[in-house]
N, C-alpha and C positions, 0 to 999 in steps of 0.2 A: 505494501500500500504505497502511495507519496502523497507526507502534505507539502504544502505551501504556504508560508505565513508569507507576508505582507505587511511591513511595520516602518517607522521613520526610527528605529532604536534596535536593529539586527544583533547586534552585537550584547545587545540587555537579554536574546535568550540563547544564544550560543554557547553558555556556559552548563545552563539548563538541557542541554537537549545533547550534550558531550559527555552524561554521567549516566549511570545506574543500567534498567535494562531497557531504558533509549537507544543506548550506545551499543550496545550488546546486539539488538534488533537490527540496529544499521550493519553493523559488521558483521550478522549475520544472511543480509539483505530481505530481511523480509518487511522492513520497512525504507524509510526514502524522508527523511528531511532539508526541506529546501527552504533557504531565508533569503527576503528580498527586499532593500531598501529602497522603498517609496519614493524615496527622492529620485531617485535614477529615472525613473516614469514622468517626472512633473515636465510637463511644455513649457515652464520656464526653465531657461540657461541657468539661472541662480538657485534651481532646486526646490524652490517652494512652493510646498502642496496647498497650503490655506492661506485662505482671506476673510476680510469683514461681512459680519452676515450680511444679507438683504432684509430688511425692515429697522437695522437695526440691532441691539444687545452687546450685550458683553461679552468678553473672547471674541475667535479667530473659530473659520467651522474649514474642515477640509473640503479641500476640491474635488468634485466625481474624477476630471481626467487623467490623474494618476493611478488613481485604483483601474478605473477603466483599460488603462494601456497595461498594467500588469499582471489582469488577470488574462486580458487577451495575449501577450508575451505566452505567458504561461500554458495558457489552449494549445498554442503555436509546439512550443517545446515538447507538450506532453502528445500532441496530436490526436487528443480528441477534448468534449466539454470536460472539465473539468467539476464538483459539485463544490459552489461558490459561496461562501457562509462568512457576513458582517457580522462580529462581535460590540456589542452595543448593550448596555442597561434596558435598552428598549423591546430586545428581544424575547421571543417565547425562552423560555428553560428549563439550561441544560441538564441533563441526568442522563441514568444509568443507559434507558432505554434507547436517548439518541447514540449514546457511545457506541451501541451494538449496530445503530441502524448503520452509522456511519464508516464504522469495519469493512459494512460491505460495497463498501466505494473503492474504485479504484485509486481515486485521487480526490485528495478534500484542501479547497483554497482558502483559510484563514484571514479576511482584512482586519489590520489591527487601528482601530479608530485613535485618537486625540483629540486634546483643545477641548472643543465646546461640543463636538459632534463630528459627524459626518453627512454631508451633503445629502440629501434625500434621494437624490436622483441614482446613488451609488446602488439604490437597491432595487435601481431596473433589471440588472444584470448580474444578479443575486439570487441564489435559490432559498438562501435562510435570512432571518437576522437573528439571533443569538445573544442570551444574557447566559452567563453563572453564577447570579443571585441579585437578589433584591437589593443591590450597595451599588456607588458609583466607583469605580477605576481611575488613576489618571490616566490609562492608559487599555487597548487589547492585549500587551504582551501578556499581563498574565494568565489572563481567559486565554489567552493561546497555548500558553503551556499547559492548562490545565486538559483543555480537550484535547490536545495531543496525546498528553498521557494515559488521559481516560482511556482516549477511543484506545491506540496503540493497544493496550492491555487486552483486547479482544483480540487483536489478531493471533492467529493460532500460533504457537510456537516465540511468543514476544514472554513471556509468563512460563516458567520450566514448565510448571502442571499444571495444566489447564483446568484441573476439578479446586485448586486453588482459585482461580477466578469467580469460579459458580456458587462456591459460599460467600460471597464479597454480600456488603450490603447492599443494596437496593438491584442485584442481577435478578432476584427470579419475582421479583415487582415490588410493591413501594412496601419493603422489612429490612428493616437494620438486620446485618449481618450477628450471629452468636459469637457470646464472649469466649477468648482465648486464654489457657494456662501453660504453662513450663516451668520448668525446675527454678526451682527448688519447689519440692511440696508441699513444704510451709514459708512461708515470709510475714514475721513478724506478726508468729501466731494467729495469720489468714492461711488456712488450708486449700489446695485443692480441693474441689468437688469430688465424691468417693464415687461418684458413679464415672468419673474422666476416667478413672483409674480400676473400673470395673474389668474390661475387654467383651464388658457386652456391646455390642454395636449398634444393635437396636433400643436397646435403652441407650447408650448416648447420643443415639439419633432422635428419638423424644426430647429429651433434654435439650439440647441445642435450640430447638425447634421450639420449644417452650421459654425460655430463655430468650431466643431472640427477638419472640413478640412481647415478649413483658419489656424489653430494652426499647422494641420502639413505643409504647407507651408510655414507658417512662420519660424518653428523650425526643421523641416524634410523636406526637399523640397525633398531627394533623395530616399524618401519613395514613392516619385510620382511614380516615373521613373522604379518601380521594375515592372517587364513583369513576374515574374516566386516566389512563395511565397519561402524567402532562406531556409525554411525546404525541399524543396522536393530535394535542392542539393544533400542531402545527402536520405538513406533509414531505417527506423527502422520496421524491422521485426515484423508481427505481433505475437501475444502468438501462 
């Protein structure tokens, strides 16, 4: 799978994508991650990518031309239309369901905004506007890192044992993962639950399922009220 991230700060993301499982996945040829400097696609010889907003207001707005040129260049390079996402606080909320859908794509382009936002016309050539949470960041770079890592983990082979991915929070629906324990068996008077030491796999599965729902009720009761998976709020076209 190929990821292309368009940003005015590619150097901010280089260290993150050069460590851990993302580095290993690239070395194995399971994924590709390409960083693009948005300024290189500016129609202005000085590399300017923003301007004052029409209608007035504080701050600067990112112009549409550099983003369009970047997507156009990436499309020529890959030889087909990639799936294009604008990272924005105004977008559909990202979750594990989206990550699984993105992992089925051959190429994913992530556009990182900055300043007071991005010209709305950028959405005319995007497939999706996406947010990683109900808060505002200075730019889309951290959001891009979140989307790349979460999606890459869904690509077979990226994580050593895929069954460990299948037990993650949110993987099987709106439910948190079960609590985990390791050595020592007793730490500062707190023991590991006896059932996990029993060797009875059926009991262990039941215990973990029960504890997962208890943790969900305690930490994220909002998830239990969901009627429709959040990713159904938008639609990802099939390749």
